[in-house]
Structures are given as C-alpha cells and as structure tokens.
VEXFI-468175 format. One record per residue: x, y, z of N, C-alpha, C in turn. Coordinates in pm, whole numbers, padded with zeros to 5 digits, always signed. Example, Ala and Ser with C-alpha at 12.3 -4.5 7.8 and 13.67 -1.06 7.14 Angstrom:
2
+01319-00569+00780+01230-00450+00780+01320-00330+00780 +01285-00225+00708+01367-00106+00714+01290+00003+00787 
This chain:
375
-07611-02649-05120-07544-02776-05094-07392-02760-05110 -07354-02692-05217-07210-02672-05240-07149-02581-05134 -07228-02481-05090-07176-02393-04984-07152-02469-04855 -07241-02562-04823-07222-02641-04702-07096-02728-04715 -07076-02786-04832-06958-02870-04852-06829-02786-04840 -06833-02666-04898-06715-02580-04887-06686-02542-04741 -06795-02511-04669-06775-02475-04528-06721-02593-04449 -06774-02711-04474-06726-02831-04405-06580-02858-04438 -06540-02837-04564-06401-02858-04604-06309-02755-04537 -06355-02630-04524-06273-02528-04458-06253-02559-04310 -06361-02606-04246-06351-02642-04104-06255-02758-04085 -06259-02857-04173-06170-02973-04163-06024-02931-04185 -06000-02840-04282-05863-02793-04304-05809-02718-04182 -05897-02634-04122-05855-02562-04002-05824-02658-03887 -05905-02762-03874-05882-02861-03770-05751-02935-03791 -05722-02970-03916-05595-03037-03945-05476-02948-03916 -05489-02818-03949-05379-02724-03917-05355-02716-03768 -05467-02712-03690-05450-02705-03543-05382-02831-03491 -05418-02945-03549-05354-03070-03506-05206-03070-03540 -05171-03017-03659-05029-03012-03697-04950-02918-03604 -05011-02798-03570-04942-02706-03480-04924-02768-03342 -05027-02839-03295-05015-02904-03165-04904-03008-03165 -04895-03085-03274-04789-03184-03282-04652-03118-03286 -04641-03008-03362-04512-02938-03369-04470-02886-03232 -04567-02827-03160-04534-02777-03026-04493-02891-02934 -04564-03000-02940-04526-03115-02856-04389-03165-02893 -04361-03173-03020-04228-03218-03064-04119-03120-03019 -04149-02988-03022-04052-02887-02980-04023-02899-02831 -04127-02919-02750-04107-02936-02606-04029-03063-02577 -04057-03167-02652-03985-03293-02631-03837-03274-02666 -03809-03203-02776-03669-03179-02814-03597-03096-02708 -03664-02992-02654-03601-02911-02549-03573-02992-02423 -03669-03078-02388-03647-03164-02270-03530-03259-02293 -03519-03313-02415-03407-03401-02446-03274-03327-02440 -03270-03201-02490-03147-03122-02485-03106-03092-02341 -03203-03056-02256-03172-03032-02116-03122-03158-02048 -03183-03271-02081-03140-03397-02021-02997-03431-02062 -02966-03415-02191-02831-03444-02238-02728-03346-02177 -02767-03219-02162-02677-03120-02102-02649-03153-01955 -02756-03186-01881-02737-03224-01741-02656-03351-01726 -02680-03448-01817-02605-03572-01813-02457-03547-01842 -02430-03455-01937-02291-03422-01969-02222-03352-01851 -02294-03260-01785-02235-03193-01668-02206-03292-01557 -02297-03384-01535-02276-03485-01431-02157-03574-01463 -02146-03613-01590-02032-03697-01629-01900-03620-01617 -01902-03489-01649-01779-03411-01637-01735-03398-01492 -01830-03397-01398-01794-03388-01258-01750-03521-01200 -01812-03627-01246-01786-03758-01185-01676-03836-01254 -01656-03814-01384-01563-03899-01459-01439-03823-01508 -01427-03695-01472-01307-03621-01508-01192-03663-01417 -01076-03688-01474-00963-03734-01393-00912-03626-01299 -00943-03497-01327-00899-03388-01241-01002-03352-01136 -01115-03418-01135-01219-03385-01040-01186-03442-00903 -01205-03360-00801-01190-03406-00663-01300-03341-00579 -01290-03358-00449-01394-03304-00361-01399-03152-00365 -01282-03087-00384-01280-02941-00389-01358-02888-00509 -01343-02953-00625-01414-02910-00745-01565-02926-00727 -01606-03037-00668-01749-03059-00645-01806-02957-00549 -01733-02929-00439-01781-02830-00343-01787-02691-00404 -01687-02656-00485-01689-02526-00551-01809-02513-00645 -01843-02621-00714-01958-02618-00804-02089-02603-00727 -02097-02672-00611-02220-02664-00532-02236-02527-00466 -02124-02467-00427-02131-02338-00358-02117-02220-00453 -02119-02243-00582-02107-02133-00678-02218-02029-00662 -02345-02068-00641-02448-01965-00616-02422-01882-00491 -02367-01946-00387-02335-01873-00263-02224-01772-00290 -02120-01816-00365-02011-01724-00399-02063-01606-00480 -02151-01634-00575-02207-01527-00657-02284-01426-00571 -02363-01475-00475-02439-01386-00387-02347-01303-00300 -02244-01366-00243-02151-01293-00156-02076-01186-00234 -02033-01220-00356-01960-01122-00438-02045-01000-00467 -02172-01021-00504-02258-00908-00540-02298-00828-00417 -02320-00895-00303-02352-00822-00180-02234-00737-00137 -02113-00795-00143-01993-00720-00106-01972-00600-00198 -02000-00617-00326-01983-00508-00421-02076-00392-00390 -02202-00422-00359-02298-00314-00335-02283-00255-00195 -02238-00334-00097-02225-00284+00039-02091-00216+00062 -02003-00215-00038-01875-00148-00021-01891+00000+00009 -01986+00065-00057-02010+00208-00034-02058+00229+00110 -02140+00139+00161-02188+00151+00298-02073+00137+00398 -01982+00043+00372-01869+00023+00462-01776+00145+00461 -01754+00203+00345-01670+00324+00338-01736+00438+00415 -01866+00455+00398-01937+00560+00473-01931+00534+00623 -01935+00406+00661-01927+00372+00803-01790+00407+00861 -01683+00379+00786-01549+00415+00832-01536+00566+00848 -01583+00639+00749-01573+00785+00755-01657+00840+00869 -01778+00785+00889-01865+00834+00995-01809+00807+01134 -01761+00685+01159-01706+00653+01290-01580+00732+01320 -01491+00744+01219-01369+00822+01240-01401+00968+01266 -01496+01023+01193-01533+01164+01212-01594+01186+01350 -01671+01088+01399-01731+01103+01532-01624+01105+01641 -01521+01021+01626-01412+01020+01724-01336+01152+01722 -01307+01202+01603-01236+01330+01590-01319+01443+01651 -01449+01442+01626-01536+01546+01681-01538+01542+01834 -01543+01422+01891-01542+01411+02037-01411+01462+02095 -01301+01430+02028-01171+01477+02077-01164+01629+02074 -01209+01691+01966-01199+01836+01954-01299+01907+02046 -01419+01855+02059-01523+01925+02135-01513+01897+02286 -01487+01771+02322-01491+01733+02463-01354+01726+02529 -01257+01663+02463-01130+01635+02530-01028+01746+02514 -01022+01809+02398-00919+01911+02376-00931+02029+02472 -01051+02084+02498-01057+02191+02598-01009+02148+02737 -01040+02023+02775-00995+01973+02904-00843+01957+02908 -00785+01914+02797-00638+01900+02790-00571+02036+02801 -00625+02137+02734-00565+02270+02737-00574+02334+02875 -00672+02293+02955-00690+02353+03088-00609+02283+03196 -00584+02153+03181-00525+02075+03290-00383+02030+03265 -00340+02011+03140-00208+01955+03112-00101+02064+03113 +00023+02021+03131+00136+02113+03124+00164+02149+02979 +00236+02260+02956+00264+02300+02816+00337+02193+02736 +00427+02119+02801+00501+02015+02728+00406+01905+02680 +00316+01860+02768+00220+01755+02728+00121+01808+02626 +00086+01934+02636-00006+01992+02536+00059+01990+02397 +00186+02030+02390+00256+02027+02261+00267+01885+02207 +00294+01789+02295+00305+01649+02252+00172+01600+02194 +00063+01622+02267-00067+01573+02220-00108+01642+02091 -00086+01772+02080-00123+01843+01959-00041+01795+01839 +00090+01778+01858+00177+01739+01747+00149+01595+01704 +00149+01502+01801+00131+01362+01764-00011+01336+01714 -00110+01393+01780-00248+01367+01740-00277+01416+01599 -00232+01536+01565-00259+01588+01430-00176+01516+01324 -00052+01478+01358+00027+01400+01261-00039+01266+01233 -00083+01199+01338-00148+01069+01319-00277+01083+01239 -00353+01188+01264-00478+01210+01191-00451+01236+01044 -00349+01316+01014-00315+01345+00874-00274+01217+00801 -00195+01133+00867-00152+01009+00804-00270+00915+00779 -00364+00910+00871-00481+00823+00853-00565+00871+00734 -00594+01000+00731-00680+01054+00625-00612+01039+00488 -00484+01070+00482-00413+01063+00353-00411+00920+00299 -00371+00824+00382-00356+00687+00332-00491+00621+00304 -00594+00657+00379-00726+00600+00349-00778+00656+00217 -00761+00785+00196-00806+00846+00071-00731+00785-00048 -00600+00768-00035-00523+00711-00144-00559+00564-00166 -00589+00491-00060-00622+00349-00074-00753+00327-00148 -00851+00415-00126-00982+00394-00190-00987+00456-00329 -00899+00550-00360-00904+00617-00490-00798+00567-00588 -00695+00500-00540-00588+00451-00628-00625+00314-00683 -00613+00299-00813-00640+00170-00876-00530+00071-00839 -00566-00053-00806-00462-00150-00771-00374-00191-00887 -00417-00163-01009-00341-00201-01128-00401-00321-01197 -00414-00312-01329-00472-00421-01408-00382-00450-01527 -00369-00576-01565-00282-00610-01680-00343-00561-01810 -00261-00530-01910-00314-00488-02041-00383-00605-02110 -00479-00572-02193-00556-00674-02263-00486-00726-02387 -00394-00648-02441-00326-00689-02564-00222-00797-02532 -00222-00904-02611-00129-01014-02588+00013-00979-02629 +00030-00879-02716+00165-00846-02763+00247-00777-02655 +00179-00721-02555+00250-00646-02451+00313-00736-02347 +00273-00863-02338+00323-00952-02234+00381-01077-02298 +00485-01126-02236+00548-01250-02284+00563-01346-02168 +00542-01472-02196+00563-01575-02096+00467-01567-01979 +00339-01543-02006+00240-01534-01899+00133-01638-01923 +00054-01664-01817-00059-01754-01830-00182-01677-01876 -00292-01747-01891-00416-01686-01937-00522-01704-01829 -00591-01596-01797-00698-01602-01696-00817-01678-01754 -00870-01772-01677-00982-01852-01725-01111-01773-01736 -01122-01664-01658-01246-01585-01659-01237-01466-01752 -01122-01399-01755-01106-01284-01846-01067-01328-01986 -01012-01448-02001-00957-01496-02128-00859-01392-02181 -00766-01352-02094-00667-01250-02127-00536-01286-02059 -00424-01232-02105-00295-01262-02042-00294-01223-01894 -00230-01309-01815-00223-01286-01670-00078-01295-01626 -00014-01182-01592+00126-01185-01550+00144-01257-01417 +00269-01275-01377+00299-01338-01250+00246-01254-01135 +00197-01321-01031+00141-01261-00910+00009-01190-00935 -00048-01209-01053-00178-01149-01086-00288-01251-01062 -00400-01205-01007-00513-01294-00979-00642-01222-01015 -00745-01303-01039-00875-01249-01080-00960-01221-00957 -01019-01102-00953-01111-01064-00846-01253-01085-00894 -01326-01173-00829-01463-01201-00871-01558-01088-00836 -01522-01002-00743-01608-00889-00707-01592-00775-00807 -01468-00740-00837-01442-00637-00939-01456-00691-01081 -01453-00824-01094-01464-00892-01224-01350-00850-01317 -01230-00835-01260-01111-00801-01338-00990-00866-01272 -00884-00882-01351-00758-00929-01296-00685-00811-01231 -00619-00839-01119-00552-00735-01041-00405-00773-01026 -00317-00676-01051-00173-00698-01038-00136-00714-00892 -00059-00820-00863-00014-00849-00726-00131-00835-00628 -00238-00906-00656-00359-00895-00574-00336-00956-00437 -00375-00882-00334-00371-00935-00198-00510-00983-00155 -00610-00896-00164-00748-00934-00135-00837-00817-00176 -00967-00842-00175-01064-00735-00198-01114-00688-00062 -01093-00561-00033-01129-00505+00098-01262-00432+00089 -01367-00480+00158-01495-00409+00152-01490-00274+00223 -01399-00257+00320-01389-00129+00391-01325-00021+00303 -01261-00062+00195-01209+00033+00096-01296+00039-00027 -01384-00060-00044-01461-00075-00168-01366-00080-00287 -01255-00149-00268-01151-00153-00370-01064-00275-00345 -00999-00321-00450-00903-00429-00435-00771-00375-00382 -00701-00456-00306-00567-00423-00258-00469-00494-00350 -00395-00415-00428-00304-00471-00527-00171-00398-00530 -00108-00402-00647+00030-00354-00660+00043-00206-00626 -00048-00123-00672-00032+00022-00659-00090+00081-00531 -00174+00008-00460-00231+00064-00336-00210-00025-00215 -00124-00127-00226-00098-00214-00112-00032-00136+00002 +00062-00049-00030+00130+00030+00073+00032+00125+00142 -00058+00185+00066-00156+00275+00127-00248+00198+00224 -00289+00079+00184-00376-00001+00270-00306-00037+00401 -00183-00087+00392-00112-00126+00514-00082-00004+00601 -00043+00107+00541-00014+00226+00619-00139+00278+00689 -00254+00271+00622-00379+00311+00687-00407+00223+00808 -00393+00091+00791-00417-00001+00904-00321+00028+01019 -00194+00054+00986-00094+00079+01090-00123+00209+01165 -00147+00317+01094-00168+00446+01160-00305+00452+01229 -00404+00383+01177-00532+00377+01246-00518+00299+01377 -00443+00190+01375-00418+00115+01499-00341+00200+01600 -00239+00271+01552-00162+00359+01641-00251+00468+01700 -00339+00526+01619-00428+00630+01669-00527+00577+01772 -00581+00457+01750-00674+00399+01845-00605+00363+01977 -00482+00310+01968-00407+00281+02090-00376+00410+02166 -00341+00514+02092-00313+00644+02154-00436+00698+02228 -00552+00690+02164-00675+00738+02228-00712+00652+02348 -00692+00520+02339-00727+00431+02450-00638+00456+02571 -00508+00471+02548-00417+00493+02660-00437+00632+02720 -00448+00734+02633-00463+00870+02683-00597+00892+02754 -00699+00823+02710-00832+00844+02767-00872+00743+02873 -00776+00663+02923-00812+00560+03021-00866+00622+03150 -00797+00722+03206-00842+00786+03329-00976+00857+03308 -00991+00924+03193-01118+00990+03164-01230+00888+03150 -01198+00773+03092-01300+00668+03077-01345+00618+03213 -01252+00596+03305-01290+00549+03439-01378+00651+03509 -01339+00778+03502-01421+00882+03567-01558+00893+03501 -01562+00886+03367-01690+00898+03298-01780+00778+03327 -01722+00659+03334-01803+00540+03365-01858+00548+03506 -01775+00593+03602-01824+00609+03739-01932+00715+03747 -01917+00823+03670-02019+00928+03669-02152+00877+03612 -02145+00794+03509-02268+00738+03451-02337+00646+03551 -02259+00568+03626-02319+00483+03729-02385+00568+03838 -02321+00680+03875-02383+00769+03975-02510+00831+03919 -02509+00862+03791-02631+00916+03728-02747+00818+03738 -02717+00691+03709-02823+00590+03716-02875+00575+03858 -02784+00578+03957-02825+00564+04096-02908+00684+04142 -02863+00805+04107-02938+00924+04146-03073+00932+04075 -03079+00886+03953-03207+00884+03882-03304+00789+03949 -03253+00677+03996-03339+00582+04067-03389+00641+04198 -03297+00708+04272-03338+00771+04397-03438+00884+04372 -03417+00958+04263-03510+01067+04234-03650+01016+04205 -03659+00906+04134-03791+00849+04106-03858+00798+04234 -03778+00740+04325-03834+00693+04451-03884+00809+04536 -03806+00919+04539-03848+01037+04615-03972+01099+04554 -03976+01103+04420-04093+01160+04354-04219+01079+04384 -04203+00949+04401-04319+00864+04431-04369+00887+04574 -04278+00914+04669-04315+00932+04810-04286+01075+04856 -04298+01172+04769-04257+01309+04800-04354+01375+04897 -04297+01446+04995-04373+01529+05087-04326+01673+05073 -04389+01760+05149-04351+01901+05138-04214+01929+05196 -04161+01837+05281-04033+01860+05347-03917+01786+05280 -03943+01715+05171-03839+01639+05101-03808+01707+04967 -03681+01710+04934-03638+01765+04804-03569+01655+04725 -03594+01644+04596-03530+01538+04517-03381+01564+04504 -03301+01458+04483-03156+01474+04467-03126+01551+04339 -03009+01614+04333-02974+01692+04213-02960+01602+04091 -02991+01655+03976-02980+01582+03851-02866+01640+03768 -02812+01554+03678-02705+01596+03588-02766+01668+03468 -02693+01764+03418-02739+01838+03301-02718+01754+03175 -02782+01799+03068-02768+01727+02941-02624+01731+02891 -02557+01842+02913-02418+01854+02867-02327+01757+02942 -02349+01741+03072-02269+01647+03150-02294+01503+03105 -02419+01470+03081-02451+01335+03034-02386+01308+02898 -02398+01404+02807-02340+01385+02674-02187+01373+02682 -02125+01451+02769-01979+01445+02782-01934+01308+02830 -01995+01258+02938-01952+01130+02994-01980+01015+02897 -02094+01016+02831-02126+00909+02737-02037+00915+02613 -01998+01034+02572-01907+01046+02457-01770+00989+02490 -01722+01015+02612-01591+00961+02652-01595+00808+02657 -01702+00752+02710-01715+00606+02715-01723+00548+02574 -01800+00613+02487-01811+00568+02347-01676+00573+02277 -01600+00681+02299-01467+00693+02236-01375+00582+02281 -01370+00556+02411-01275+00457+02462-01312+00315+02417 -01440+00282+02423-01483+00147+02384-01458+00123+02235 -01492+00222+02151-01473+00205+02006-01326+00196+01971 -01244+00285+02027-01101+00285+01995-01034+00157+02044 -01071+00108+02160-01011-00015+02211-01050-00134+02126 -01176-00141+02084-01220-00253+02000-01150-00251+01865 -01143-00133+01803-01076-00123+01673-00928-00152+01686 -00865-00108+01795-00722-00134+01815-00694-00283+01823 -00780-00359+01889-00759-00504+01899-00780-00573+01764 -00893-00542+01699-00925-00610+01572-00829-00568+01461 -00814-00438+01443-00728-00390+01334-00581-00415+01365 -00544-00415+01493-00406-00445+01528-00368-00587+01491 -00460-00683+01513-00433-00822+01473-00418-00833+01321 -00504-00763+01246-00493-00765+01101-00362-00702+01054 -00320-00594+01119-00195-00528+01082-00075-00618+01107 -00075-00687+01219+00035-00781+01248+00039-00894+01146 -00078-00940+01105-00084-01047+01006-00024-01001+00873 -00061-00882+00827-00007-00831+00701+00141-00796+00715 +00184-00753+00832+00326-00727+00852+00407-00856+00839 +00352-00965+00889+00419-01095+00874+00429-01135+00727 +00321-01113+00651+00325-01146+00508+00425-01059+00434 +00432-00930+00468+00527-00840+00401+00670-00884+00433 +00695-00925+00555+00829-00972+00591+00867-01095+00510 +00771-01179+00480+00798-01299+00399+00800-01270+00250 +00758-01152+00208+00756-01118+00067+00644-01185-00010 +00527-01200+00050+00415-01265-00017+00286-01193+00021 +00181-01220-00057+00049-01164-00031-00038-01269+00037 -00161-01230+00069-00252-01324+00133-00283-01443+00043 -00301-01417-00086-00328-01525-00181-00204-01612-00200 -00089-01549-00210+00035-01625-00231+00071-01711-00112 +00025-01674+00006+00054-01757+00123-00007-01896+00107 -00131-01902+00060-00196-02032+00040-00130-02108-00076 -00095-02037-00183-00030-02103-00297+00107-02157-00255 +00185-02075-00184+00317-02118-00142+00311-02232-00042 +00208-02231+00042+00193-02340+00139+00172-02474+00069 +00084-02475-00031+00060-02599-00105+00185-02641-00182 +00254-02545-00242+00375-02577-00317+00484-02628-00224 +00493-02572-00105+00592-02617-00007+00564-02762+00035 +00438-02795+00056+00402-02932+00093+00428-03029-00021 +00400-02985-00144+00421-03074-00259+00569-03105-00278 +00654-03002-00266+00797-03024-00284+00860-03098-00167 +00800-03082-00049+00853-03151+00067+00841-03303+00052 +00734-03346-00015+00718-03489-00038+00825-03543-00134 +00879-03455-00219+00983-03496-00313+01123-03473-00258 +01133-03431-00133+01263-03407-00073+01326-03277-00115 +01246-03179-00159+01299-03050-00200+01245-02940-00110 +01309-02824-00116+01272-02710-00033+01223-02598-00124 +01109-02541-00089+01054-02430-00168+01106-02298-00115 +01148-02211-00206+01192-02077-00169+01113-01976-00254 +01062-01877-00186+00981-01775-00253+01070-01689-00344 +01044-01688-00475+01130-01610-00566+01111-01459-00552 +01007-01416-00483+00980-01273-00469+01020-01221-00330 +01091-01302-00254+01137-01259-00122+01287-01231-00129 +01327-01115-00076+01467-01073-00078+01528-01068+00062 +01460-01128+00158+01501-01115+00297+01410-01018+00370 +01394-01037+00501+01298-00957+00577+01318-00807+00564 +01440-00758+00586+01466-00614+00583+01449-00558+00442 +01504-00628+00342+01491-00580+00204+01346-00587+00156 +01269-00684+00204+01128-00689+00168+01054-00564+00215 +01087-00516+00333+01024-00395+00383+01068-00273+00304 +01193-00267+00266+01240-00152+00188+01174-00151+00050 +01159-00267-00011+01092-00274-00141+00945-00236-00127 +00881-00285-00023+00738-00258-00004+00712-00110+00022 +00794-00047+00105+00776+00094+00140+00838+00189+00038 +00919+00138-00054+00983+00223-00153+01099+00303-00098 +01173+00245-00004+01286+00314+00057+01413+00280-00022 +01463+00375-00098+01585+00356-00175+01708+00414-00106 +01690+00525-00036+01800+00590+00036+01752+00616+00178 +01844+00639+00274+01803+00656+00414+01701+00768+00437 +01710+00877+00363+01617+00988+00389+01472+00953+00354 +01454+00847+00275+01318+00806+00240+01239+00753+00360 +01309+00710+00467+01236+00669+00587+01158+00786+00646 +01207+00907+00626+01136+01025+00673+01037+01076+00569 +01082+01091+00445+00998+01154+00344+00892+01061+00287 +00914+00930+00291+00820+00836+00230+00746+00748+00330 +00795+00741+00454+00731+00655+00554+00664+00737+00664 +00736+00832+00721+00683+00912+00832+00606+01034+00785 +00610+01064+00656+00534+01175+00600+00449+01126+00483 +00337+01191+00454+00254+01148+00339+00332+01155+00209 +00329+01046+00133+00404+01040+00008+00326+00959-00094 +00302+01014-00213+00229+00939-00317+00321+00867-00415 +00443+00833-00373+00537+00770-00466+00487+00632-00508 +00525+00592-00628+00482+00464-00685+00569+00351-00633 +00518+00229-00630+00599+00115-00587+00700+00077-00693 +00794-00010-00655+00894-00058-00750+00827-00146-00857 +00866-00125-00981+00817-00208-01090+00679-00167-01137 +00637-00234-01242+00506-00208-01302+00403-00313-01266 +00444-00417-01194+00353-00525-01163+00343-00629-01272 +00406-00604-01387+00406-00699-01499+00530-00788-01496 +00642-00733-01453+00766-00811-01440+00827-00777-01305 +00909-00868-01254+00963-00854-01119+01115-00865-01124 +01177-00755-01168+01323-00748-01169+01375-00713-01030 +01503-00727-01013+01565-00700-00884+01563-00549-00857 +01496-00504-00747+01492-00360-00717+01631-00306-00682 +01656-00179-00705+01789-00124-00676+01822-00119-00527 +01720-00121-00439+01747-00112-00296+01784-00246-00235 +01773-00355-00311+01803-00488-00259+01953-00511-00265 +02011-00556-00155+02156-00578-00148+02195-00720-00179 +02103-00816-00157+02133-00956-00182+02066-01002-00309 +02124-01106-00371+02066-01161-00493+01944-01246-00458 +01858-01261-00558+01736-01336-00538+01766-01484-00518 +01697-01546-00424+01714-01688-00400+01651-01770-00510 +01702-01886-00540+01642-01969-00643+01506-02023-00601 +01428-02060-00704+01293-02108-00676+01296-02239-00604 +01381-02332-00646+01390-02464-00585+01531-02489-00536 +01538-02557-00426+01669-02594-00372+01658-02735-00319 +01758-02820-00352+01754-02959-00307+01818-02969-00169 
C-alpha cells in the first residue's frame, strides 16, 4: 500500500515538473515574441518619425538586401572579370601575331612595317604595364589610429577616422583614399594610388582597339566577303551532292586554315570596335572628371552642394581643382617638362602627389587654390 502511494506521489511530482517546464517555455516564447514586436515597432517609428527621414532613406532601407547581394556577387565575380580581360586581350594579340603579322611583313613597305612594329609593341607594353599595376596596387587606406589624423570625420561603417575625399567601399568593406569607384574588371578599388594606372589602362586600351579597327578595316571587309562566299559555296556543294551524277564535280571547298584565318580577322575587328566604343566613352567621361579635379563620387556630392548653395545665392568652387591644365599635371605627376616623356609616354611606377590624407598645394601648380565658397 505504501509503495503504491509513493509511486503515485512520484508520478504526480513528475507531472507537475512537466507542467512547470511547459509554462516556462510558453512564457519564454511569449517574451521573445514581445521583444521582436517592440524591436520592429521601434524600427518602424525610427523610419516614420525621424526628422531626417525622407524617401531616399526608406528606399535605401528597402533595397539593402539587393545592395548586399550585388556587393557580394561583384566581389566573387571580380576574379572572373579579370580572367576575361586577360583572355580576350591575349586572343587578340595571338591573332595579330599568328595571322596578321606575317601578312604585314609580306605586303607592306619597310616604312609601314617599322611603324606598325614600333607603335603596336609600345601600345601593348603600356596596356600590360598599367593593367598589372592597376590590379596589384592598393588604392590606399586611412590609418586606424586616431592620433595620426586631425580634423577628419568618422566613417559610420568602419567607426574609424575618415580623411577628406575618403569614402567607404561596401565591396572591399574598407575606406579608400580618394575613392573613385570599385572596378570589377580590376577586382580592385580605384583610389589615390592606382587612379592613374586605371585611367592610363583605359586610354591605351582604347587607342590599341582603335588602331586595330582602323588597320584591319580592309582585311575585315575581305574576310567577311570570303565568309559569305564560303557559305554560298557550301550551299551549292550540298545541292550538287544531293543531285550528283558521274559528270558533275562539286565546287571547291575552303581549307580549315582559310576558314580560321577569315573568322579570326572578323572576330578581331568586331571585338576591337566594340571595346573602342564602350571603353572610349568611359575614358572620355573620366577625362572630363580629371579636368574638373573631381572623382566619380565627388561629382554627385559637388552637384548637390552646388544646387544647395545656388538657392542661397552663392557659387560653389571645388577646393581640389587647380584649373584644367594643372589638374592634369597633378594627376599624371608631371613636375618638369621631361616627365611628359618619362612618366606619361613610358611605363612609370611613380607615386601620386600627397599621401591622400592631406591635400596641400602640389609644387607643379602655378595658380593658388580657389576658395570653397564665393558670393
């Protein structure tokens, strides 16, 4: 009898414990749901009742997952884009050496041969050098120690000092000195230390594509006409083969080498012409920004600042612009006249003016800096 009572008491205690655990779990879930509700309510109030909130802030918040996806895709596909640039450029060089160079040596005069050899190899060296330097040179990053910088703002994402003209790259997840943009074709940011390499690569690649398009125009026309004749003869050959008699012979066919030659010339001309148009437009755009003394990001910032001051009857002047000609000398690092040859027309790894942390007047500038505001 006592054993039954003890067993019944143990079962009841176990049942009460299970009921207490169930209540605790229910209470824990209820508390978590209440915390999520309060957190969501707080986020909604911060978006709707903040005095600084506008449509841009709401759209940025809604598109934040899209930005995150684009940043990560661009980061991982950067290696693919670099391999694509190297592969396409190598294919064009191979076609020139294998298909076009023997033809040039057989048909052109010695003067034209020397011109093509000198200009073509110089342009190729400049393209390879500046692309290699653009992808391997760090754009520059501000130091993390606060004692090294004075009078700077703080990056909201890095929570670190941010000098003037410095911006945060969401793809690299770091602040970049004098950031222009993140280039997926370089798999690198374009900033203070590699901006010149990036622009020089775009310029010389455009020049090389224009050179190939103009020089290969006649070859392209002949190759395209030959491919059309190939298609026509192939059609006639199939018709003859279908109705062949002992007294009919099929039309002659082109060899594999002839087909490969003509298709390679067409591929070279179409690719070079397309790249010349697209990259040429980008090069002109960046040349305009360099003439103004601003980057791609600063163009949007200066535009808004110009509109804001215009409403107050004031004129905005870019404090980092020294005039069109001096802006180019500062950008290219031309201090003396001979630098146009040694630093612009020849490969040069010289560093840009300044450290990217402060922007003092470069020695090559002849005019004083314009004031920030003018009435």
